[in-house]
C-alpha positions in Angstrom: 62.3 35.3 -68.0 62.6 31.6 -68.3 61.9 29.4 -71.4 61.5 25.4 -70.8 60.1 22.5 -72.1 57.3 22.1 -69.3 58.6 19.1 -67.4 56.4 19.3 -64.5 55.2 15.5 -63.8 52.8 16.8 -60.7 50.6 18.2 -63.5 48.5 15.3 -63.8 47.8 11.7 -62.2 50.6 9.2 -63.1 50.2 7.0 -66.0 49.2 3.7 -65.4 51.6 0.7 -66.8 49.2 -2.1 -68.5 51.3 -3.7 -70.3 53.0 -7.4 -69.6 53.4 -8.3 -65.9 55.9 -6.7 -64.2 58.8 -9.5 -62.9 58.1 -9.8 -59.4 61.5 -7.9 -57.9 60.3 -4.8 -59.7 56.8 -5.0 -58.8 57.4 -5.2 -54.9 60.3 -2.3 -54.8 58.0 -0.3 -56.9 55.0 -1.1 -54.6 56.9 -0.1 -51.4 58.4 2.9 -53.0 55.5 3.9 -53.7 56.7 4.8 -57.7 54.0 3.8 -60.4 55.4 2.1 -63.3 54.9 4.1 -66.7 56.5 1.9 -69.5 59.0 -0.8 -70.1 62.0 0.8 -72.0 64.3 -0.5 -74.7 67.6 -0.2 -72.7 71.1 -0.9 -73.8 73.7 -3.3 -72.9 71.1 -6.5 -72.8 69.3 -4.6 -69.5 65.6 -4.9 -69.3 64.1 -1.5 -67.6 61.1 0.8 -66.6 60.3 4.2 -66.5 58.6 4.9 -63.3 57.1 8.1 -61.6 57.9 9.2 -57.9 55.9 12.4 -56.9 57.0 14.5 -59.6 60.0 12.9 -60.4 60.6 10.3 -63.4 62.6 7.1 -62.1 64.2 4.5 -64.0 64.9 0.6 -62.5 66.5 -1.6 -64.5 66.3 -5.9 -63.7 69.9 -7.5 -63.1 70.5 -10.8 -65.7 69.4 -13.1 -62.9 65.9 -11.3 -62.2 66.4 -11.1 -58.7 68.1 -7.6 -58.1 66.4 -4.3 -59.4 68.7 -1.5 -59.9 67.2 2.3 -59.4 68.8 5.1 -60.7 70.5 7.0 -64.0 71.4 5.7 -67.1 74.7 7.0 -68.8 76.4 6.5 -72.0 79.9 6.0 -72.9 80.0 9.8 -73.4 78.7 10.9 -70.4 74.8 11.4 -71.7 72.2 10.9 -69.4 70.1 8.4 -71.1 67.1 8.4 -68.4 66.3 11.6 -68.6 65.6 11.1 -72.6 63.2 8.1 -71.4 61.3 10.5 -68.9 60.9 13.1 -71.4 59.3 10.4 -73.9 57.4 8.3 -71.5 56.4 10.8 -68.9 56.6 14.7 -69.7 55.8 14.9 -73.7 52.6 12.4 -73.2 51.6 14.8 -70.1 52.0 17.9 -71.8 49.9 17.0 -74.7 47.3 15.9 -72.1 47.4 19.5 -70.5 46.8 21.2 -73.7 44.0 19.7 -74.2 43.4 20.8 -70.6 44.1 24.3 -71.7 42.3 24.3 -74.8 38.9 23.5 -72.8 39.3 26.8 -71.3 37.3 29.7 -72.0 39.5 32.1 -72.9 39.6 35.8 -74.7 40.4 34.8 -78.5 42.3 36.9 -80.7 42.4 35.6 -84.1 40.9 33.2 -86.5 40.8 29.3 -85.8 42.1 28.9 -88.7 45.2 30.2 -87.8 48.8 28.0 -88.0 49.5 28.5 -84.1 47.5 28.7 -81.0 49.2 30.0 -78.2 47.3 30.4 -74.8 48.5 32.8 -72.3 48.0 33.3 -68.8 47.6 37.2 -67.9 47.0 39.4 -65.0 45.4 43.1 -65.8 47.9 44.9 -63.9 51.1 42.8 -65.1 53.5 45.3 -67.8 55.0 42.5 -69.0 51.9 41.1 -70.3 50.7 44.5 -72.2 54.1 44.4 -73.7 53.5 40.9 -75.2 50.1 41.4 -76.2 51.6 44.5 -78.3 54.6 42.3 -79.2 52.2 39.4 -80.4 49.4 41.6 -83.0 51.5 41.6 -86.0 51.4 37.7 -86.2 47.1 38.2 -84.6 46.6 40.7 -87.3 48.3 39.0 -90.3 46.0 35.6 -89.3 49.0 33.5 -88.5 49.0 32.9 -84.7 45.5 32.9 -82.7 46.0 34.6 -79.3 44.2 32.5 -75.9 43.9 34.6 -73.2 43.2 33.4 -69.7 43.0 35.9 -67.1 44.1 35.6 -63.7 43.8 38.2 -60.6 46.7 38.2 -58.2 49.0 41.1 -58.7 46.7 43.9 -57.5 43.9 44.3 -55.1 42.2 45.7 -57.9 43.0 42.7 -60.4 39.9 41.1 -59.7 37.8 44.1 -60.1 39.6 44.8 -63.7 39.4 41.3 -65.0 35.7 41.2 -63.8 34.8 44.2 -66.0 36.7 43.0 -68.8 34.9 39.6 -69.0 31.6 40.7 -68.5 31.9 43.3 -71.4 29.8 42.7 -73.7 32.3 42.2 -76.1 35.3 40.7 -73.9 37.7 40.8 -76.7 37.3 44.2 -78.0 37.3 45.6 -74.5 40.4 43.9 -73.7 42.2 45.0 -77.0 40.9 48.3 -76.3 42.3 48.3 -71.9 45.7 47.0 -73.5 46.0 49.8 -76.2 45.1 52.2 -73.5 48.1 50.9 -71.4 45.4 50.1 -68.8 43.0 53.2 -68.7 40.2 52.4 -70.3 38.5 49.8 -68.7 34.8 49.3 -69.0 31.9 49.8 -66.5 32.1 47.4 -63.3 29.1 47.7 -61.1 31.2 46.8 -58.1 30.0 43.1 -57.9 31.6 40.2 -59.5 29.4 37.6 -60.3 29.5 34.5 -59.1 30.6 32.4 -62.7 32.8 35.3 -62.9 34.7 34.1 -59.7 34.6 31.0 -60.3 36.2 31.6 -63.8 39.2 33.4 -62.3 39.6 30.9 -59.6 40.0 28.2 -62.4 42.3 29.8 -64.6 44.0 30.6 -61.5 44.1 26.6 -60.3 45.2 25.8 -64.3 48.0 28.2 -63.9 49.1 27.1 -60.0 49.2 23.5 -61.7 51.5 24.3 -64.5 54.1 25.3 -62.3 54.1 29.4 -63.1 53.6 31.6 -60.2 54.6 34.9 -62.5 52.9 36.3 -65.6 52.9 36.3 -68.5 53.0 32.7 -68.6 52.9 31.6 -72.0 52.4 27.8 -73.5 52.1 26.3 -76.9 53.0 23.5 -78.6 56.2 23.3 -81.0 56.9 21.3 -84.5 57.3 18.2 -82.7 54.0 18.4 -81.0 55.4 18.8 -77.3 54.4 21.4 -74.9 56.6 24.5 -74.2 56.1 26.8 -71.6 57.4 30.4 -71.6 57.3 32.7 -68.0 57.6 36.5 -68.4 57.8 38.5 -71.6 59.9 36.4 -74.4 63.4 37.5 -76.1 63.0 37.7 -80.2 64.5 34.2 -80.6 61.6 32.9 -78.2 58.8 34.3 -80.4 59.6 33.4 -83.5 60.0 30.1 -81.9 56.6 30.2 -80.7 54.6 32.3 -83.5 57.3 31.9 -86.8 58.7 34.2 -88.9 57.5 37.8 -88.4 54.7 39.1 -91.4 
């Protein structure tokens, strides 16, 4: 079980710095090292600083007063707090999380609950995942009360039959009802499947899997939602009671 603020900077292409021109030494160093400068930061102590992105990591750069030297590394305050991580969070990870949330919302999930619900939760689920069934069941009081919209993106990797089962559900006359009946039956009630996965459905499952991979999740349920600060949150595995309350709000 894991609950984290989404920190995977590899989710989206690097954010480009487009403000004032960089000092030559900062530009030269960042170009040589393959660092994408994202934002200038208000560093303490009279320092000039910038946040950059190198592969999947945040990088902080600081210019010396003579303007001829650049320092790369973490900045700490007098209490030992890592200030650079805060810069990375605000300049890289939070904006990227918001962009990924837009991408997730553009997907085509099995949607339960009204669009008017105060909270929206997106979950990647495999038909053979027991914790996905447990999470679905635990979420129903909030969904039934209209407080949460639960959006399920089916993936197929846990079992050789996962693709067959996911296809049967997605191609049912009413996928939402088919998914509900499947979950309520403990995986025993499945719509008829004629044995052939349509190309459109296969591509949809592939897109869901790629989204999940891009988010850095390797297990189901992989759950995503926006917190009160409009920051993307990730929970992989069955949430505990505290996580459920943070995700859904007070239980109806």
